[in-house]
N, C-alpha and C positions, 0 to 999 in steps of 0.2 A: 589282805584278801583281794588283791587285784584292783587297786584304785586305778581309775581310768585315766587316759591321757587328757591333754588340755583342750578338749572340745570347748568351743564357746557356746554357752547356753543363753539363747535370746528368746525367752518365752514371750508370746504375743498375748495381748489382752482382749483381742476381738473375738468374734464368734468363730472364726476359722480355727482358732487354737483348740476349741472344744471338740473338734473332729478327731484330734489325736487320741489314740487309745492307750490305756495303761492296764496293768494287771493287778487285780485285787481279789483276794479270797478265791483263787483258782478260777476266776472268771475274767474274760476279756471284756471290759466295759468302756464306754466313752469316758473322756477325761472328767466330765462333770459328775461321774459316779452313779449316774442313773441308767438303769437298764432301758434300752430302746429297741423297738422293733426294726431290725435292719434287713428283714427279708423283703418280699414283695410289698407293694404299697398296701395291699389288703391283708397282709400277714403280720399279726402283732407278736407272733412267737419268734424268739431269737434262739435258734438251735445252737447248742454248744459244739465245740470242735469235736470231731470224731476221735475216739481214743482206742478203737479196735482196728487200727490200720495194720495190715499184715507186715510183720517184720519189726514194727516199732514197739518198744517197751519203755515205760516211764522209769527214770532213775529215781529211786526212793531216797537216796542219800548221796552225799558227795562221793563220786566214784574213786575207786582205789587206783585206777589207771593214771590218775594225775600224778605228776612227778614231784619229788622233793618234799613230800608231805603236805603239799598244797591242798587246801579244802575250799570248796565253794560255799558261800553263804546261802541261806535258804532261797532268797529271791534270785540269786545267780543260778542256782540249780533249776529253779522254775524257768529261767531264761534259756538254759541249755536244753531242757526238755522241750520247750516251745520251738527252738531251732531244729531239734531232731525231728519233732513231729512235722514241722514245715518241710523238712527235707524229704520225708517219706510221702508227704502229700504232693510233692512236686512244686512247691511254692518258693518263689524268691521273695525275700522279706527285708524289712527294716527293723533293726534294733535301735529304738530311739530313746533309750534310758537317759535320764538326766546325768550331767557330768558328775563323775566321781563314783558311780555305781558299778564300775568294772565291766564296761562293754568289751574291752580288749581281753580280759580274763575269760569271759563267757565265750568269746569267739574262738580263742585258741583251745579252750576246753572242748568246744564243738568239733574242731578239727581232730583233736586227740581221740574223741569218742568215735569218729568215723574210722580212724586207724585201728583202735583197740577193739571195738565192738563189731564193726562192719567189715574189717579187713581191707578198707580203702586206704591205700598207702600213698595217696596223692596222685598226681601233683596238685597242690593247692597254690593259689595266687593271692597275695595280699597287696593291694595298692593303697598307699597312705602318703600324706604329705611328708616331705623330707625331714621336717623337724620331729616327726613322731616315729620315724623308722628305728632309732635306738630303743625307744620304749617297746616297740614290737619285738625287737631282738631279745630284750630282757624277759619279756613275758613268755615268749616261746621257749626260752631256755629254762625258765622257772617252772612252767606248767607242763611242758611236754618233753619227750625225748626225740622229737623229730629233727631231722637234718635240714637246716634252712640256709638259704643263700640270698645275699643282698645284691641285686642287679645294678643298683645305682652306682654311678661313677662315670668317668670319662670314657670315650669310645674304646680306647685300648683296654681298659679294665673290663668293659662289657664283653669284648671279644675273648678275653681270658676266661671269663665265666662261661661263655658259650662253648669254648673249646674244652675246658677241663672240668666244669661243674654241671654240665647239662645232661648228656646221655651217658649211659653205661656202655661198656664194651660188648654187652650181650647183643647178638644179632637177632633182631625181631622183624616181623613183617611190618610193612609200611602202615602207620597208624597205630601200631602197638609198641611203640618205643618205651623203653624203661629209663627212668630218670634217676640221677644220683641224688637229687634233693627230694624231700617231701614238700617243702614250702619254699616258694620263691617270693621275695620281698622286692618291691620297687616303688618309686614315687610317681606322681602324675606325669612329670616331665619325661621320665623314662618310658612310659607307655607310648607317648608321642614319638620318642626317638627310636623305639624298637618295635614297631607294629608287626612286622613280618615275623620276628622271632617269637613274640608272644602269641600271635595268631596261629603259629604252627603247632601249638600244644592244645590238647583236649583237657582243660582244667576240670577237676572233679568238684572244686569249690572255689568261688571267687569272693573275696572280702574287700569291700571298698570303705576305707576309713574316711571320716569327715565327708560323708556323702553329700552334704549340702553343696559341695563344690561341683556337683553334677547339675546344678540348677540351670546352667546355661545350656539350653538344648542345641545350640549351634556350635559348641566348643569342639575342638579337635579331639581332646582327651575323651569326651563322652562318646564321640563317634567311634573311636578305636575300641573303647571298653565295651560298647554295645555290640561290636563285631566279634569280641572274644568268644571262643567256644567253651562255655562254662556250663556244667551240668546244673549247678545251683549257684545263686548269687545272694550275698548278704551285704546290705548297706548299713553302716554305723553312722549315726548322727545324733547329737544332742538337740538339734533344731530341725526336726523333720518338716516343719512348716515355718517359714520365715516371713517374708514380706508379701508374697503373692502366690496364689494357688497354681499359677503357671510353673513356678519353680518346683512345686510338689509334683505336678504332672510329669515334669522332666525325669524325676527320680523314679516315679511309678512306671513310666514308659521304659526306662532302662531295665526295670525288674520284669515287666511283663508287657512286651511290645504288642502282643495280640489283643490283650484286654484294654490297654491304654494306647490306642493308635490314632486318636483324633483330638489334638489339642484345642481346636476351635470349638468342638462340641463340649469338651470338658470346661472350657472357660465360659461358654454360653450358659452352662448349667450352674457352675460354682464360682464364677469370676467375681460376683458381687460380694462374696465372703471376704475378699481381700480388703475391701473398703468399709467393712462393718455392715454391709447390706445383707441381702438374702433373708431367708426365713428359717425357722426351726426345721422345716421339712428338708431344706437344702442341707442343713447340718446332718440330719438323719441319713440322707442319701449318701453324703460324703463318708459318714461313719460306715455305712454298708460296704462301700468300696474299699475303705482302709482296713477294716477289721481283719481280714485274712492276712494282710501284709505287714501290719505294724504292731509292735509291742513297745509301749512306753511306760516306764515307772518313774516316780519321783522320790526323792529322799524322804519326804514326809510320810510317804505311804509304806516304804519297805525298810528303811534304815534309820532307826531312832538313835543309834549310837553315834552317828555322824553329827557333830555340832553344827549349828547354823553358821552361815558365813558372817564373819565379823570384819568390818572395814576399819583399818587403822591409817590415819593420815600422819605422815612424817614430814615435818617442815625442815628443809635444808637451806641454810644461808648460802647465797651465791658468793663467788670469789671476788677479790678486789678487781680483777680484770673484767669480770662480768658487770660489776657495779659501774666501772668506768665506761664501758661500752653502752650500758643502759642509759647513763646520764648523757652520753654523747648523742645517742639517738633522739632523746628528748630535746636537747639543746639545738640540734640541727633543725628540728621541726617546731621550735618554740613559738614562732609567730602563728603558724597554722593551728597549733594546739590552743593558744590563747584566743584566737578568733572563733574556734569551735566549728563543728561540722554541721550544726543545725541550719546555718544560713547558706550553705554552699550547694552546688549542684551535685550530680552523681559522681563526677570526677573527684570532688573533695572527699566524699564518703569512701571512695576507692583508695584514696591516699591514706585515710585513717586506717583502713584495713591493712595496708602495707606497713604502716608504723607499728600496728599491733603485731603483725607477723615478725617484724624485726626485733621487737621486744621479747617475743617468745624465743626467737633464735638466741638472743643474749642469755636467756635463762637456761636453754638447753646446752649450747656450747657457742662461745663467741666466734669461733672460726666459721660458723654457719653464715656469718656476714663476710662477704668477699673482701672488703677493704681491711677488715681486722686480720683475716688469714694472710693476706698479702703482706701486711705490715709485720706480722709475727714472723713470717718466713724470711723477710728482708733482715729483720733483727737477728734471726738465727744465722743467716749467711754472714752477717757482720761479725757475730760472735765467733763463728768458725774461722773467719779471716783473722781476727785478733788472736785466736788461739794458735793459728798457723804461724803468725808473726812472732808470737812469744816462743814457740817451739824452735823457730829458726834462730832466734837470739840465744836461746839456751844452748843449742848445738854449736853455734859460733863461739860462745864463751867457753864451752868444754874443749873445743879444738885449741883455743888460745892457751888454756891452762895446761893442755897436754903437749904444747909445742916444745921442741928441744931447746934447752938453754934458758927456759923461762923459770 
């Protein structure tokens, strides 16, 4: 049922984490599970999301337009309904579900719903890390019947895509081009390499996977993606709030630059939450800002069938070469190790760190130590030399045996 890609989930224990929202019992509530007044300071009533938006209708069950007999779980259906409602409300949003709950499946189902129910046949753009692009390709093929193209590749490959997979042959007025693809896939690096090509398209929906990579508000990739002409934006991340609220602001500003246009003011108001400071009122105010834009669920809330994470440690014995290198490092630094680091200055401590690093290199691969690699390559060259000499002797012997009169 659409297990998600390998997002890293780094839950934080401080007050700032409580500002993330999750879905429970058809209500969007703060992560601590308590209803809070997120309206004006004097308003204790927290109005529900409007459900009478013109053109929007809630999907009561996993839709039949999904391909291959694929079906959404109940919480995934809730997620798609929330994405559709946000689309009609004109909101750009974050789907911050915990890793493994199927953010990718919900996202491609959202695109398929736009095509099947709204007649929006793209173009859609998905920006994801290179390592997850194959996962997106599989999910698009499993859940949808849309034609997708992967733009990633060397410059020559990208030019081929632009020439043969971009526009149809139909003559259209400028700004009304029709595209051969419904979905365009690319990685973050391609966005930086092909800004003009991507900026030339009016994207109906932009999905950014592992959106925590947008946390650097000075990065070139964020600059280009912020300039993309996208009707709606969706950011996927298992860690909507990581180390600092400034990183959260960067994502929110990408989603709604008009609403989140002053990082200094944002940090002045919520910056203390990053260090465990701030008050419950600050948490309430941050909830108010996040609530329209963020949906986060955790496995414990929505998916009891997924077993808890179990960690298994496997001990692997190192090879004889690694043991030899390990002993050599210790022997080389025997005097220093016997003397100990406690009586030395900072330089001695630094030397101990270097020894520790070399020992780790031995355990990972002995060739990470330059001298070991050089020696191994020298031995290899000598082996090849001996092999060549043996081959020459064999050929000489064969010629002697084949000589006339012998």
